N, C-alpha and C positions, 0 to 999 in steps of 0.2 A: 248692044251694038255688035259685040263679038259673039258669034255662035260657032263653035268648033265641033266637028264630027270627025271622029277617028276612023281610019280604015278598019274594016272588019277583022282583017288578019292581025293588025296591031292591037285591036281591042281585045282579042282572045288572049294575048300575052300578058295583059295587065291584071293586077289583083283587083283593083277598083277603078274601072275606066271612067266612071262618072266623076269621081273625085279628081282624077287626072285632068279631065276637061275643065273642071272648075278651077283647078290650079293654073292651067294655061290662060284662062280668061283673066284671073287675078294678076298674073305676071304681066300681061299686056296692058291692063289698066294701070298697074303700078308704074310701068315705063312711060305711059302717056302722061300720068300725073307728074312724074319727075321731069319730063321734058317741058311740060307746061310751066313748071317752076323755073327751069332754066331760061325759057323764053321771057318770063316775067323779070328775072334778074337782068337779062339783056336789055329789056326796055328800061328798067330802072338805072342801069349803068349809063345810059345816054341821057336820061331825063333828070335823075336825081342820084348822083353817084354815092352820096353818103348813106343812102338807104338800100344799097344793093344787096346787103346780106339779110334784110328783114324777111324775105320769103323762104328762108332756109328750111323752115318747118314743112313747107310743101315738098321739098326734095326728100326729107327724111320720111314723111308719110308715104310718098310714092315708092321709095325704096323699101320701106317696111311692108307695104302691100305686095310688092314683087317678091320679097323674101318669104312672105306667108304663102304665096302661090307656089313658089319653089318647094316649100315644105309639103304642101298638099300634093304636088306632082311626085315627090319622093315617096310619100305614104301610099299614093295610089299605084305607083309602079310596082311595088313589092320586090320580088327577086326575079330578075330576067335571066 
């Protein structure tokens, strides 16, 4: 769904531009998953309040994916 292409002048500055692009995609997917978990919690808050904390694992998995993407971006950036 997300396809990122870096500008050529920015691509030349990176150690591994393909890894950086993959990291960007993972960060955005992680944020989307996290916000989906927040939306699910909002629905549960109004529908069944005692089960509002059940989808917490969705938040942690989304944030974990975003953290992994940030690590890939860091490794792909090298030294600027």
